C-alpha atoms as one frame of an Amber mdcrd trajectory, in Angstrom:
protein
 125.124  96.661  91.281 123.780 100.031  90.090 120.669 101.841  91.264 117.962
  99.839  92.944 114.277 100.470  93.570 111.446  98.860  95.453 108.372  97.049
  94.186 105.337  95.704  96.050 104.829  92.199  94.675 101.589  90.232  95.040
 102.436  86.720  96.215  99.136  84.955  96.684  97.132  87.059  99.131 100.095
  88.919 100.596 102.368  91.669  99.327 106.167  91.512  99.532 108.459  94.515
  99.268 111.350  93.602  96.967 114.414  95.428  95.737 115.412  95.281  92.075
 118.220  96.747  90.046 116.950  99.614  87.906 117.402  98.768  84.206 119.025
 101.131  81.735 116.451 101.854  79.030 117.121 100.033  75.779 116.450 101.752
  72.435 112.781 102.655  72.131 112.178 102.312  75.877 111.532 104.749  78.713
 112.320 104.613  82.422 109.813 106.507  84.580 110.093 107.582  88.182 106.689
 106.626  89.529 104.664 109.446  91.077 101.331 107.750  91.691  99.639 104.465
  90.859  95.949 103.970  91.547  94.538 100.764  92.992  92.007  99.660  90.387
  88.936  97.521  91.001  90.559  94.973  88.682  93.621  94.880  90.946  91.311
  94.377  93.909  89.342  91.557  92.264  92.520  89.821  91.070  93.825  89.961
  94.632  90.538  88.833  96.223  89.832  86.035  93.756  93.464  85.138  92.900
  92.866  85.101  89.149  96.513  85.695  88.196  99.173  83.019  88.385 102.666
  83.628  89.655 104.139  86.565  91.544 102.737  89.714  89.997 103.702  93.380
  90.089 100.275  95.016  89.900  99.446  98.612  88.985  98.272  99.916  85.618
  96.832 103.351  86.533 100.027 105.359  86.489 101.603 108.756  86.202 105.344
 109.254  86.278 108.282 111.512  85.458 110.668 110.553  82.672 113.952 109.545
  84.311 115.719 108.323  81.173 114.876 108.000  77.501 116.177 105.152  75.408
 117.641 105.912  72.004 115.064 106.610  69.352 112.341 107.918  71.670 111.478
 111.405  70.498 107.763 112.216  70.701 104.577 111.138  72.431 101.215 110.049
  70.948 100.334 113.675  70.163 103.672 114.396  68.484 104.968 116.432  71.439
 108.703 116.248  72.100 109.639 114.120  75.101 112.514 114.912  77.431 113.726
 113.895  80.864 111.620 115.533  83.571 108.349 115.426  81.597 105.246 114.098
  83.328 103.574 111.339  81.327 100.829 108.746  81.451 100.699 105.657  79.277
  98.224 103.197  77.817  98.958  99.931  79.660  98.158  97.408  76.942 100.973
  96.694  74.460 101.752  93.862  72.022 104.422  92.781  74.511 102.082  92.457
  77.485  99.935  94.549  79.806 101.703  96.668  82.399 100.526  95.682  85.866
  99.777  92.066  84.916 103.269  90.636  84.396 105.670  88.519  86.416 107.436
  90.693  88.952 110.863  89.154  88.351 110.725  89.760  84.600 112.511  90.071
  82.389 112.299  93.016  82.391 111.538  94.208  85.910 109.491  97.248  86.971
 106.584  96.471  84.637 103.867  97.589  87.069 102.965 100.757  88.895 103.267
  99.648  92.522 106.972 100.404  92.544 109.496 103.234  92.616 110.083 102.985
  88.865 108.174 101.899  85.766 110.035 100.536  82.752 108.162 101.019  79.475
 109.991  98.344  77.572 107.986  97.929  74.396 108.887 100.169  71.443 105.190
 100.554  70.619 104.241 101.719  74.117 101.790 104.612  73.847 102.930 107.526
  76.000 101.220 110.885  76.502 102.876 113.990  77.934 100.374 115.738  80.208
  99.874 119.164  81.707  98.036 118.390  84.931  98.907 117.548  88.532  99.604
 113.898  89.402  96.370 113.677  91.438  94.454 114.289  88.207  96.757 112.454
  85.808  96.522 109.245  87.848  92.845 108.874  86.902  93.530 108.977  83.145
  93.356 105.187  82.806  89.976 104.810  84.556  88.751 107.915  82.705  89.474
 106.211  79.389  87.154 103.380  80.501  84.412 105.952  81.066  85.050 107.400
  77.605  84.837 103.942  76.053  81.603 103.044  77.842  79.792 106.290  77.077
  80.835 106.328  73.420  79.782 102.693  73.054  76.412 103.403  74.685  75.270
 105.753  71.942  74.051 108.182  74.619  72.110 111.054  73.061  71.748 114.687
  74.075  69.181 114.963  76.864  69.145 111.256  77.756  68.542 110.067  81.299
  71.459 107.923  82.475  71.877 105.764  85.562  75.311 104.814  86.846  75.521
 101.813  89.151  78.536 102.183  91.404  80.154 105.294  92.834  83.781 104.224
  92.798  86.297 105.661  90.361  84.795 104.019  87.253  81.301 105.120  88.224
  82.398 108.701  88.859  84.360 109.080  85.626  81.463 107.528  83.698  79.187
 110.089  85.332  81.455 112.896  84.104  81.753 111.424  80.612  77.974 111.103
  80.358  77.539 114.685  81.539  79.987 116.210  79.056  78.404 114.053  76.319
  75.030 115.699  76.877  73.102 113.557  79.361  70.101 115.520  80.598  69.607
 113.729  83.908  72.146 111.716  85.876  71.248 109.239  88.612  73.909 107.385
  90.578  73.244 104.348  92.751  76.059 103.475  95.126  77.801 104.312  98.370
  79.156 105.029 100.875  77.994 108.576 101.555  81.389 110.227 100.967  81.455
 108.916  97.420  77.914 110.090  96.789  78.735 113.591  98.027  81.553 113.696
  95.487  79.153 112.414  92.806  76.950 115.463  93.477  79.967 117.735  92.961
  80.617 115.919  89.696  77.090 116.660  88.456  74.792 113.891  89.693  71.186
 115.081  89.855  70.052 112.206  92.080  72.003 109.889  94.390  70.650 106.715
  95.967  72.645 105.256  98.852  72.586 101.453  98.839  73.470 101.534 102.548
  70.307 103.473 103.341  68.096 101.757 100.757  69.073  98.105 101.034  66.090
  96.585  99.177  66.742  96.251  95.402  63.042  96.563  94.606  62.823  99.805
  96.559  65.922 101.153  94.800  64.369 100.267  91.455  61.187 102.113  92.401
  63.201 105.196  93.394  65.178 105.124  90.155  62.083 104.802  87.983  60.415
 107.702  89.809  63.299 109.908  88.669  62.898 109.060  84.975  60.522 110.579
  82.432  56.991 109.191  82.860  58.500 106.618  85.219  59.458 104.482  82.218
  63.123 103.966  83.060  66.483 105.314  81.972  67.631 105.631  78.383  71.044
 104.236  79.322  72.288 102.353  82.392  75.989 101.818  83.072  77.009  98.970
  85.399  80.227 100.141  87.082  79.874  98.438  90.465  81.515  95.123  89.674
  79.018  93.069  91.704  76.949  90.365  90.012  73.599  91.236  91.679  73.879
  94.749  90.238  73.242  93.373  86.745  69.811  91.893  87.505  68.861  95.062
  89.337  70.229  97.439  86.721  68.387  95.772  83.858  65.223  96.723  85.697
  66.203 100.391  85.542  66.205 100.515  81.723  63.245 101.735  79.698  61.784
  99.792  76.779  64.279  99.925  73.877  66.942 101.414  76.145  70.592 100.402
  76.498  72.479  98.584  79.247  76.277  98.846  79.296  78.338  96.361  81.321
  81.600  97.948  82.497  82.331  96.458  85.911  83.526  92.877  85.462  87.069
  92.698  84.120  87.752  89.726  86.390  85.755  86.475  86.423  83.929  86.471
  89.761  81.261  83.915  88.876  77.854  83.540  87.233  74.238  84.416  87.937
  70.780  83.242  86.821  69.753  84.943  83.583  66.404  84.931  81.773  66.924
  86.456  78.312  63.211  86.587  77.543  62.249  88.522  80.656  65.412  90.548
  81.171  66.224  91.529  77.581  63.833  90.612  74.811  60.506  91.723  76.289
  62.033  95.174  76.805  63.721  95.198  73.386  66.976  96.154  75.097  70.382
  96.783  73.607  73.104  95.137  75.688  76.684  96.388  75.361  79.846  95.271
  77.131  83.233  96.917  76.865  86.615  95.286  77.292  89.172  97.727  78.644
  90.168 100.977  77.062  91.937 101.999  73.881  94.839 104.283  73.086  92.337
 106.462  71.215  90.255 106.910  74.370  93.313 108.047  76.329  93.810 110.704
  73.681  90.173 111.771  73.971  90.296 111.817  77.779  93.418 113.926  78.280
  92.138 117.264  76.864  89.024 116.967  79.043  91.090 116.216  82.144  93.527
 119.047  81.424  90.676 121.562  81.454  90.160 120.580  85.113  86.487 121.651
  85.070  85.510 119.030  87.649  87.047 118.290  91.071  89.013 115.353  89.676
  91.730 115.510  92.328  89.149 114.880  95.057  88.682 111.402  93.629  92.109
 110.524  95.033  90.910 110.214  98.603  94.097 108.620  99.947  97.756 108.632
  98.892  99.777 105.923 100.651 103.456 104.961 100.541 104.203 101.646  98.848
 104.788  99.834 102.118 101.136 100.455 103.101  99.761  98.701 100.036  98.034
  95.959 102.059  96.129  98.613 104.052  94.827 100.100 100.825  93.629  96.769
  99.445  92.030  95.753 102.727  90.187  99.078 102.993  88.691  98.633  99.531
  87.722  95.054 100.329  86.024  95.786 103.646  83.862  98.843 103.996  85.620
 101.524 101.924  86.978 103.320 104.994  90.554 104.285 105.768  91.846 106.801
 108.291  88.253 107.715 109.267  87.409 108.718 105.710  85.469 107.079 102.878
  87.743 105.783 100.155  87.244 106.626  96.483  90.560 106.151  94.692  93.550
 105.000  96.733  96.885 105.808  95.111 100.322 104.514  96.016 103.529 106.483
  95.637 107.163 105.504  95.526 109.683 107.091  97.868 111.174 108.971  94.900
 107.965 110.912  94.201
């Protein structure tokens, strides 16, 4: 047996550390040494609600170092030459499957980020060489979701925007709205550590759902912060909780836009009145499904400028063997090591 590496495999509600032989990259493929892999809200919901069948190697928010290049791999998405030792990120969706959502035992193995290695097996994998630290590069995948949502929203210069949720998707959406010209930014979320970071990212107003527990009172506070008290031009739902949708629709002004971004996993249904919630306000309802390779390309130059404290979003970096601690912290109170969690990243022992 040649080199081996570890992977944290989701088996039902538990994680198992397994050892696999490291594959030699076939033509058109790349073997990465994993630096960091973020725990996404989708990972969390798939773990909580057990929406994936089989034994899965999760992790699709990745940054790694090229360990080996297969024959025929020469350049990245931008046309930059690739070589061993380069730091890269990659778009997880390919015609051959989505990295982080495949069977852990393959073939091939190492198809998710919660491992020592990542094997980019599909010749059409979209890879981007980056010039930024791993703590920033690891948020490229969630950042591309923010790009997608804001571009889809049609946000205009000077608009008032509300972001529901102050996790990673909420924070990157806040930044994307700001750089796209939003005039006033309101974020509704928690806990307090996340909201403090939101202020650093440019939020004009923060509303802590822990301090203001009544949805009607939160709605009143949001409306007070909008022009003439009429509501926001655009509202982005990034919380991933069903009750947020009913509440958020009440934040939108007449003829405004509501963008659903938080439910990539089926977590159930809720009562919906289209007449009262949509039509009487002449609303535009948008919903995005994942990111696109194009949005990665749009995100990377913004991230490389490093004009915001992106790295502070990575509140915790844990070794692979502590993966269960990370998931449990995100599922129960957003606290770990006496600190509010924002983005928890895992690293292999080769990083």
